[in-house]
C-alpha positions in Angstrom: -32.9 30.7 29.9 -35.4 28.4 27.7 -38.8 28.0 28.7 -41.1 24.8 27.5 -44.3 25.2 26.4 -46.6 22.5 26.3 -49.5 22.9 24.2 -52.6 21.1 24.9 -54.1 18.5 22.0 -57.4 18.9 21.0 -58.1 15.1 19.7 -61.8 17.0 18.1 -59.1 19.0 15.8 -59.5 18.7 12.0 -55.8 18.6 11.8 -56.3 14.9 12.0 -58.2 14.4 8.8 -55.2 13.5 7.1 -54.3 11.0 9.5 -57.8 9.7 8.7 -57.6 9.8 5.0 -54.2 8.0 5.3 -55.9 5.0 7.3 -58.9 5.1 4.8 -56.6 4.6 2.1 -54.8 1.7 3.7 -58.0 0.1 4.5 -59.2 0.6 0.9 -55.4 -1.0 -0.5 -56.3 -3.8 2.2 -59.5 -4.3 0.4 -57.9 -4.0 -2.9 -55.2 -7.1 -2.3 -58.1 -9.1 -0.9 -60.2 -8.6 -4.0 -57.2 -9.2 -5.8 -56.7 -12.7 -4.4 -60.5 -13.5 -4.8 -59.6 -12.9 -8.9 -56.8 -14.7 -8.8 -58.7 -17.7 -7.2 -61.7 -17.7 -9.7 -59.2 -16.9 -12.6 -57.5 -20.3 -11.8 -60.4 -21.9 -11.3 -61.8 -20.9 -15.0 -58.3 -20.8 -16.6 -58.0 -24.6 -15.2 -61.6 -25.7 -16.2 -61.2 -24.2 -19.6 -58.2 -26.3 -20.3 -59.8 -29.5 -18.5 -62.3 -29.0 -21.0 -59.8 -28.9 -23.5 -58.3 -31.9 -22.8 -61.7 -33.7 -22.6 -62.3 -32.8 -26.1 -59.0 -33.9 -27.5 -59.7 -37.1 -26.3 -62.7 -37.6 -27.5 -62.0 -36.4 -31.2 -58.2 -38.0 -31.0 -59.0 -41.5 -31.7 -55.1 -42.3 -31.5 -54.9 -41.6 -27.9 -57.9 -44.3 -27.1 -55.3 -47.1 -28.3 -52.4 -46.2 -26.2 -51.8 -44.5 -22.9 -53.4 -40.8 -23.4 -50.5 -38.3 -23.3 -52.1 -35.3 -24.4 -55.1 -36.3 -22.4 -53.5 -36.8 -19.0 -50.6 -33.8 -19.6 -53.7 -31.5 -19.8 -55.4 -32.6 -17.0 -52.4 -32.6 -15.2 -51.6 -28.9 -15.9 -55.3 -27.8 -15.0 -55.1 -29.8 -11.9 -51.7 -28.0 -11.2 -52.9 -24.4 -12.4 -56.1 -24.4 -10.0 -53.6 -25.5 -7.0 -51.2 -22.6 -7.8 -53.8 -20.4 -8.1 -55.6 -21.4 -4.7 -52.0 -21.3 -2.7 -51.4 -17.8 -4.2 -54.6 -16.7 -3.6 -54.7 -17.5 0.0 -51.2 -15.7 0.4 -52.8 -12.7 -1.1 -55.9 -12.5 1.0 -54.2 -13.5 4.2 -51.6 -10.5 3.3 -54.8 -8.3 3.0 -56.4 -9.2 6.1 -53.0 -8.9 8.1 -52.9 -5.5 6.7 -56.4 -4.7 8.2 -55.4 -6.1 11.6 -52.6 -4.1 11.4 -54.1 -0.9 10.5 -57.1 -1.7 13.3 -54.0 -1.4 15.9 -52.7 1.2 14.5 -56.3 3.1 14.3 -57.1 2.0 17.9 -54.2 3.1 19.3 -53.6 6.4 18.0 -53.2 9.1 20.3 -54.2 11.5 17.4 -57.4 10.5 17.3 -60.9 10.4 19.1 -63.5 7.4 19.3 -65.5 9.1 16.5 -62.6 9.7 14.3 -61.5 6.3 14.5 -64.7 5.2 13.9 -64.5 7.3 10.8 -61.2 5.9 9.7 -62.6 2.3 10.4 -65.9 2.9 8.4 -67.5 1.9 11.4 -70.7 4.7 11.2 -74.0 3.3 12.4 -75.9 2.4 9.3 -79.6 3.3 9.0 -82.2 0.5 9.8 -82.8 -1.5 6.1 -86.6 -1.1 5.6 -88.3 -4.5 4.8 -90.1 -4.9 1.9 -93.4 -6.7 2.7 -95.2 -8.4 -0.2 -98.2 -6.3 -1.7 -101.3 -8.4 -2.5 -103.1 -7.7 -4.9 -106.6 -8.7 -6.2 
């Protein structure tokens, strides 16, 4: 005859530190995805600006462009606008994915039976922060 053994689970034990680290790594990965999306956005704006300025310089320095339809100028401006739009759309997707990952992690951490409330706060990095001291100007005469 077999006997079922039920053990009590202590949520304050250190056995859940691996779970906390795993959740914190997930939050770091989500932050990196959001940061990469922001970098794609700024990089696209910068590259589009460089192409736009190159188009303006080409238009000013090429006298043949002034008499007919400015083909090179128009194509550079269109390429700059297209590059900026593609980078903005890609950045929105990346930042959205990062935020969805954070929301999924919040749900997982909140519903985890293996973590106590203090461990959940630590996994989400919701620790109480000390108040920021206010710096008052010093008047010297």
